[in-house]
VOFIPA-731312 format. One record per residue (C-alpha): residue in one letter; z, x, y. Coordinates in steps of 0.25 Angstrom, whole numbers, plus 5000, padded with zeros to 4 digits. Each point is the difference from the previous one (the first is absolute). Last residue first. Layout:
N
(a, (Z, X, Y))
...
END
This chain:
456
(t, (5166, 5470, 4856))
(p, (4993, 5000, 4986))
(a, (5009, 5005, 4988))
(s, (4999, 5014, 4996))
(a, (4998, 5000, 4984))
(r, (5003, 5014, 5000))
(d, (5014, 4998, 5003))
(n, (5003, 5014, 5009))
(r, (4997, 4996, 5014))
(i, (4991, 5007, 5009))
(g, (5000, 4996, 5013))
(l, (5011, 5007, 5009))
(f, (5002, 5014, 4993))
(s, (4984, 4997, 4996))
(v, (4997, 4999, 5015))
(v, (5010, 5012, 5004))
(g, (4993, 5009, 4989))
(g, (4986, 4998, 5005))
(g, (5005, 5002, 5014))
(a, (5005, 5013, 4997))
(l, (4988, 5004, 4994))
(l, (4992, 4994, 5011))
(a, (5009, 5009, 5010))
(a, (4998, 5013, 4990))
(t, (4985, 4999, 5000))
(v, (5000, 4999, 5017))
(i, (5009, 5011, 5000))
(a, (4991, 5009, 4993))
(a, (4987, 4996, 5006))
(r, (5008, 5005, 5013))
(h, (5003, 5012, 4994))
(f, (4985, 5005, 4995))
(g, (4997, 4994, 5013))
(d, (5007, 5010, 5007))
(l, (4995, 5010, 4989))
(d, (4987, 4997, 5002))
(l, (4993, 4987, 4998))
(a, (4991, 4998, 5013))
(g, (5001, 4987, 5010))
(g, (5017, 4996, 5001))
(v, (5002, 5000, 4983))
(i, (5003, 4985, 4999))
(g, (4990, 4996, 5012))
(a, (4988, 5007, 4990))
(l, (5006, 4995, 4988))
(m, (5000, 4986, 5003))
(a, (4988, 4999, 4991))
(i, (5007, 5006, 4991))
(v, (5011, 4990, 5001))
(i, (4991, 4989, 4999))
(l, (4994, 5002, 4988))
(g, (5011, 5006, 4991))
(a, (5006, 4985, 5002))
(v, (4988, 4993, 4996))
(r, (4999, 5008, 4987))
(s, (5014, 4998, 4999))
(i, (4999, 4984, 5001))
(a, (4987, 5001, 4991))
(n, (5008, 5003, 4990))
(n, (5013, 4990, 5001))
(v, (4987, 4991, 5002))
(a, (4994, 5004, 4986))
(s, (5013, 5001, 4994))
(a, (5004, 4984, 5003))
(i, (4986, 4996, 4997))
(g, (5001, 5006, 4985))
(s, (5015, 4997, 4998))
(r, (4997, 4984, 5002))
(s, (5002, 4997, 4987))
(s, (5013, 5010, 4998))
(d, (5006, 4990, 5011))
(i, (5004, 5007, 5012))
(a, (5012, 5008, 5004))
(g, (4999, 5010, 4989))
(l, (4987, 5005, 5005))
(i, (5007, 5003, 5014))
(a, (5012, 5007, 4994))
(s, (4994, 5006, 4990))
(t, (4990, 5006, 5008))
(l, (5011, 5005, 5010))
(p, (5009, 5006, 4990))
(s, (4990, 5007, 4993))
(v, (4994, 5006, 5012))
(t, (5014, 5004, 5010))
(l, (5010, 5010, 4992))
(t, (4986, 5007, 4996))
(l, (4998, 5000, 5014))
(g, (5013, 5007, 5004))
(l, (5001, 5012, 4990))
(g, (4984, 5001, 5004))
(f, (5004, 5001, 5017))
(v, (5012, 5009, 4995))
(v, (4991, 5010, 4994))
(v, (4991, 5000, 5011))
(g, (5010, 5003, 5010))
(p, (5006, 5011, 4992))
(l, (4985, 5006, 4997))
(v, (4993, 4998, 5015))
(q, (5011, 5012, 5009))
(a, (5006, 5009, 4990))
(w, (4991, 5002, 4990))
(y, (4986, 4997, 5009))
(d, (5005, 5009, 5010))
(f, (4990, 5001, 5015))
(p, (5004, 5010, 5011))
(d, (4999, 4989, 5008))
(g, (5006, 4988, 4996))
(v, (5004, 4989, 4988))
(s, (5017, 4997, 5000))
(l, (4993, 4986, 5006))
(l, (4996, 4997, 4985))
(l, (5015, 4998, 4996))
(l, (4999, 4987, 5009))
(a, (4989, 4996, 4990))
(g, (5010, 5003, 4987))
(a, (5011, 4991, 5006))
(a, (4992, 4990, 5003))
(m, (4997, 4999, 4986))
(v, (5012, 4999, 4997))
(l, (5002, 4988, 5010))
(p, (4988, 4994, 4991))
(g, (5006, 5002, 4987))
(v, (5016, 4995, 5003))
(t, (4995, 4988, 5003))
(m, (4990, 4996, 4991))
(f, (5009, 5006, 4989))
(l, (5010, 4992, 5004))
(r, (4994, 4986, 5001))
(p, (4992, 5002, 4986))
(g, (5012, 4994, 4991))
(f, (5010, 5008, 4992))
(r, (4991, 4999, 4986))
(g, (4988, 5000, 5004))
(a, (5000, 5009, 5011))
(l, (5006, 5009, 4988))
(g, (4988, 4998, 4992))
(g, (4989, 5003, 5011))
(v, (5009, 5012, 5005))
(r, (4999, 5008, 4985))
(s, (4984, 4993, 5000))
(s, (4998, 5009, 5015))
(f, (5007, 5011, 4995))
(l, (4992, 5011, 4994))
(i, (4984, 4994, 5007))
(m, (5007, 4998, 5013))
(l, (5008, 5014, 5002))
(v, (4987, 5006, 4997))
(t, (4992, 4991, 5009))
(i, (5009, 5005, 5010))
(p, (5000, 5014, 4998))
(l, (4984, 5001, 5002))
(t, (5001, 4998, 5013))
(a, (4997, 5015, 5003))
(l, (4990, 5000, 4988))
(g, (4989, 4994, 5009))
(a, (5004, 5009, 5012))
(l, (4999, 5013, 4992))
(t, (4985, 4996, 4995))
(a, (4995, 4996, 5015))
(s, (5005, 5012, 5002))
(l, (5012, 5003, 5013))
(g, (4998, 5004, 5013))
(a, (5012, 4993, 5005))
(g, (4995, 4991, 5011))
(q, (4986, 4996, 4995))
(q, (5002, 5002, 4984))
(l, (5017, 4997, 5000))
(y, (4995, 4988, 5010))
(v, (4990, 4994, 4993))
(g, (5008, 4996, 4987))
(v, (5014, 4999, 5007))
(v, (4994, 4990, 5010))
(f, (4993, 4990, 4989))
(g, (5009, 5000, 4989))
(n, (5012, 4997, 5012))
(l, (4992, 4991, 5006))
(s, (4995, 4992, 4987))
(l, (5014, 5000, 4994))
(a, (5008, 4995, 5013))
(a, (4990, 4988, 5001))
(y, (5002, 4999, 4984))
(v, (5015, 4999, 5002))
(f, (5000, 4991, 5011))
(a, (4990, 4989, 4996))
(t, (5007, 5002, 4987))
(t, (5013, 4997, 5005))
(l, (4993, 4986, 5007))
(n, (4994, 4996, 4985))
(g, (5014, 5003, 4994))
(a, (5006, 4990, 5010))
(w, (4987, 4991, 5001))
(f, (5002, 4999, 4983))
(n, (5014, 5001, 4997))
(r, (5004, 4989, 5010))
(q, (4988, 4989, 4993))
(r, (4993, 4994, 5011))
(f, (4991, 5010, 5001))
(l, (4992, 4994, 4987))
(d, (4998, 4988, 5009))
(l, (4989, 5008, 5008))
(p, (4991, 5000, 4990))
(m, (4990, 5012, 5002))
(m, (4986, 4998, 4995))
(p, (5001, 4986, 5004))
(d, (4994, 4988, 4990))
(a, (5002, 4988, 5006))
(a, (4999, 5007, 5015))
(t, (5013, 4994, 5008))
(a, (5008, 5011, 5002))
(q, (4993, 5013, 4998))
(r, (4988, 4995, 5009))
(v, (5013, 5000, 5010))
(l, (5002, 5015, 4996))
(f, (4987, 5003, 5001))
(g, (4998, 4992, 5014))
(i, (5010, 5009, 5006))
(f, (4994, 5012, 4994))
(a, (4986, 4997, 5007))
(a, (5007, 4997, 5015))
(v, (5008, 5014, 4997))
(g, (4989, 5007, 4997))
(v, (4990, 4992, 5010))
(t, (5011, 5006, 5011))
(a, (5000, 5013, 4996))
(t, (4986, 5000, 5000))
(g, (4999, 4995, 5015))
(w, (5012, 5008, 5004))
(i, (4994, 5015, 4996))
(l, (4984, 4997, 5003))
(p, (5005, 4993, 5014))
(s, (5006, 5014, 5001))
(g, (5013, 4998, 5008))
(w, (5009, 5004, 4988))
(g, (4994, 5015, 5002))
(l, (4986, 5005, 4992))
(n, (5004, 5012, 4993))
(p, (5015, 4995, 4998))
(q, (4997, 4986, 4996))
(e, (4988, 5005, 4991))
(i, (5010, 4998, 4987))
(l, (5008, 4989, 5004))
(a, (4988, 4992, 5005))
(f, (4993, 5004, 4987))
(v, (5011, 4996, 4990))
(m, (5002, 4987, 5007))
(g, (4986, 4997, 5001))
(g, (4998, 5001, 4985))
(l, (5013, 4994, 4996))
(g, (4997, 4987, 5006))
(v, (4985, 5003, 4995))
(t, (5002, 5002, 4987))
(c, (5011, 4991, 4998))
(l, (4991, 4988, 5008))
(v, (4989, 5005, 4989))
(a, (5008, 4997, 4987))
(g, (5008, 4987, 5004))
(l, (4984, 4996, 5004))
(v, (4994, 5003, 4986))
(d, (5012, 4996, 4991))
(v, (4994, 4999, 4989))
(t, (5001, 4991, 4989))
(r, (5007, 4995, 4988))
(g, (4996, 4987, 4992))
(a, (4998, 5006, 4988))
(a, (5005, 5016, 4996))
(r, (4992, 5008, 4996))
(v, (4999, 5009, 4988))
(d, (4989, 5012, 4996))
(p, (4999, 5000, 4982))
(r, (5004, 5012, 4994))
(r, (4995, 5011, 4992))
(l, (5002, 5010, 5010))
(v, (4988, 5011, 4998))
(a, (4994, 5000, 5015))
(l, (5013, 4999, 5006))
(l, (5004, 5012, 4994))
(w, (4986, 5005, 5006))
(l, (5006, 4995, 5013))
(t, (5013, 5008, 5000))
(v, (4993, 5012, 4994))
(a, (4992, 4999, 5013))
(i, (5012, 4998, 5010))
(p, (5006, 5011, 4992))
(f, (4989, 5012, 5004))
(v, (4998, 4993, 5015))
(n, (5015, 5000, 5004))
(i, (4999, 5016, 5004))
(l, (4989, 4999, 5007))
(f, (5009, 4996, 5014))
(v, (5007, 5015, 5000))
(l, (4987, 5005, 4998))
(r, (4996, 4996, 5013))
(w, (5013, 5008, 5005))
(s, (4993, 5014, 4994))
(l, (5000, 5011, 4992))
(l, (5014, 5008, 4997))
(d, (5009, 4994, 5010))
(v, (4996, 4986, 5000))
(s, (4998, 4999, 4987))
(l, (5012, 5009, 4998))
(g, (5009, 4988, 5009))
(g, (4992, 4988, 4995))
(i, (5003, 5003, 4986))
(v, (5016, 5003, 5005))
(p, (4999, 4989, 5006))
(g, (4997, 4992, 4989))
(v, (5005, 5004, 4989))
(v, (5015, 4995, 5002))
(m, (4997, 4987, 5007))
(a, (4992, 4997, 4991))
(g, (5007, 5003, 4987))
(t, (5007, 4987, 5006))
(t, (4988, 4994, 4993))
(a, (5004, 5003, 4986))
(a, (5014, 4996, 5003))
(t, (4998, 4986, 5004))
(w, (4988, 4999, 4990))
(i, (5010, 5004, 4988))
(g, (5009, 4989, 5006))
(i, (4991, 4990, 5003))
(a, (4997, 5001, 4985))
(r, (5013, 5000, 4995))
(g, (5004, 4988, 5007))
(q, (4987, 4992, 4994))
(a, (5004, 5004, 4986))
(a, (5013, 4993, 5003))
(g, (4994, 4988, 5002))
(r, (4985, 4998, 5001))
(f, (4989, 5010, 5002))
(t, (4983, 4998, 5006))
(s, (5004, 4990, 5010))
(t, (5011, 5007, 5007))
(i, (4991, 5014, 4997))
(l, (4987, 4993, 5008))
(a, (5008, 4995, 5012))
(l, (5008, 5013, 5001))
(s, (4985, 5007, 5002))
(s, (4995, 4989, 5007))
(p, (5011, 5002, 5011))
(v, (4997, 5015, 5001))
(l, (4987, 5000, 5001))
(l, (4991, 4989, 5008))
(a, (5010, 5005, 5014))
(g, (4996, 5015, 4997))
(a, (4985, 4996, 5000))
(v, (5001, 4993, 5016))
(g, (5010, 5013, 5001))
(q, (4987, 5008, 4998))
(l, (4993, 4992, 5009))
(a, (5008, 5003, 5011))
(r, (5000, 5017, 4995))
(a, (4985, 4997, 5001))
(v, (5000, 4995, 5015))
(i, (5011, 5011, 5004))
(l, (4991, 5012, 4993))
(f, (4987, 4994, 5008))
(e, (5007, 5001, 5011))
(p, (5006, 5014, 4999))
(t, (4986, 5004, 4998))
(p, (4990, 5007, 4991))
(a, (5008, 4993, 4986))
(a, (4995, 5005, 4987))
(a, (5014, 4999, 4993))
(i, (5004, 4988, 5006))
(a, (4986, 4993, 4995))
(i, (5004, 5007, 4985))
(s, (5012, 4992, 5003))
(t, (4995, 4988, 5005))
(v, (4990, 4998, 4987))
(g, (5012, 5004, 4990))
(f, (5009, 4989, 5007))
(l, (4990, 4990, 4999))
(v, (4996, 5001, 4986))
(l, (5013, 5000, 4997))
(g, (5004, 4989, 5008))
(w, (4989, 4991, 4994))
(r, (5004, 5004, 4986))
(l, (5013, 4996, 5003))
(v, (4994, 4987, 5006))
(r, (4993, 4997, 4986))
(i, (5010, 5002, 4991))
(r, (5010, 4990, 5006))
(g, (4991, 4990, 5002))
(f, (4991, 4993, 5009))
(v, (5009, 4992, 5008))
(d, (5014, 5003, 4994))
(s, (4998, 5016, 5003))
(l, (4994, 4994, 5013))
(s, (5014, 4992, 5003))
(g, (5009, 5014, 4995))
(a, (4991, 5009, 5012))
(v, (5003, 4991, 5010))
(l, (5016, 5006, 5002))
(i, (4994, 5012, 5001))
(l, (4988, 4997, 5010))
(a, (5009, 5001, 5012))
(g, (5008, 5014, 4996))
(l, (4988, 5007, 4993))
(t, (4991, 4996, 5012))
(v, (5010, 5005, 5011))
(l, (5005, 5012, 4990))
(y, (4988, 5007, 4997))
(a, (4995, 4999, 5016))
(d, (5015, 5005, 5004))
(v, (4998, 5014, 4994))
(v, (4989, 5006, 5003))
(w, (5002, 4992, 5014))
(q, (5014, 5008, 5003))
(q, (4993, 5015, 4997))
(t, (4989, 4994, 5008))
(t, (5012, 4997, 5012))
(l, (5004, 5015, 4999))
(g, (4989, 5007, 5001))
(g, (4986, 4994, 5000))
(g, (4993, 5012, 4994))
(l, (4990, 5001, 4987))
(d, (5005, 5012, 4996))
(n, (5011, 5005, 5003))
(r, (5006, 4984, 5001))
(i, (4996, 4999, 4986))
(a, (5006, 5013, 4994))
(p, (5014, 4995, 5009))
(l, (4999, 4985, 4993))
(a, (4997, 5006, 4985))
(v, (5016, 5000, 4997))
(t, (5000, 4988, 5004))
(v, (4988, 4994, 4992))
(v, (5006, 5004, 4987))
(t, (5011, 4991, 4995))
(g, (4994, 4986, 5003))
(d, (4987, 5003, 4995))
(l, (5008, 5004, 4986))
(f, (5007, 4986, 5002))
(s, (4986, 4992, 5001))
(v, (4994, 5009, 4988))
(f, (5013, 4999, 4993))
(s, (4999, 4984, 5000))
(a, (4987, 5001, 4993))
(l, (5002, 5009, 4990))
(i, (5014, 4995, 4996))
(a, (4994, 4986, 4998))
(v, (4988, 5004, 4993))
(t, (5010, 5010, 4991))
(l, (5008, 4986, 4997))
(v, (4989, 4993, 4997))
(v, (4994, 5009, 4990))
(r, (5013, 5002, 4994))
(e, (5001, 4984, 4998))
(d, (4988, 4999, 4995))
(r, (5000, 5010, 4988))
(s, (5015, 4992, 4997))
(m, (5011, 5007, 5004))
(r, (5011, 5005, 4990))
(e, (5014, 4989, 4999))
(p, (5011, 5005, 5006))
(m, (5011, 5004, 4992))
END
């Protein structure tokens, strides 16, 4: 029977759950609010892309450096910074008078989000040990998964009954509670001696991703012949190459490249890039099209993909156990292929629209495939790395998943053919299926069932 947690342990776990919940909730409520944002502020598809990607650029670029910040300045202090900034930017977004103001505020919110999740997990791993740590992380995972369930529904209700602006104020109350709990937490902050922050690496990564994403999003409007487009693309590519060189030469890199010598780590992260690009594309397109194309309310659009989350909650732990017994390769191969089949079922969406016949079957199949994929994928990646480096390995995988979503949303106009109409929806479904099939092939060819995959 597990030991009861002490008061401080309960407070730490609650803080970690609430802080991460804030970040996860924001990521799930935004998509259902995009049509309302477009109607209120204008800007069309480009604005909708930037509302998502401005957050992902800074989040993806800085999530790797957040671990170093926690070590240098203390986990509790960095978590407090992230909460305050997230709260301030949430209020700014809710009051945004123009699309440009909203996009800048979303980028700053991504900075805050980058500080929350890694610091939350670091607080757990520094407080709990042994079996208690595994149990605490399990509780944290289950609780934060709740954001996937309630986020779209809460966002949809807020848009339909009140305003899209309220969607971004939902986080203010849990942020206030978390800041109060940090104030009453009776424990000293911990700093690691000798750690440094790779400021140059963070700048190069941010400029690299930002330049490339700007070019991809704005290219349909300005064309590749525009100096602004090819200029920012060139700067972005050069900066990202500089980031990789920096990681190979820095004494204390934010993304140690030697991790990728482990077969299951590089293959698992390549699978992650394919699968999470597909997830981001599918989530954006389904959430927006069901409102703008099929005429559903924001609430119903939020409920449309709820079966995916329900399936994950019901069966993820069982799949994780089976993957531990039989190895991750089969699940990581079959899972994405099943998801691809679910995406192709969405090609039945037409006019007149019928959710039950045209959308629900694809959503259920997609959810089954995702359930087969996620736990084995995480186990394969983290199992390939020594446990002492699991924190940075997890951060790298998280960053890759965010960047994959960032890039595919930046390419959205080209994928859907310029407009998210029925033809564009079908094009996106085909690209989603192709990405997922790619993830399944990579897993089949690259993943080995030996958890301690040898360097290649």
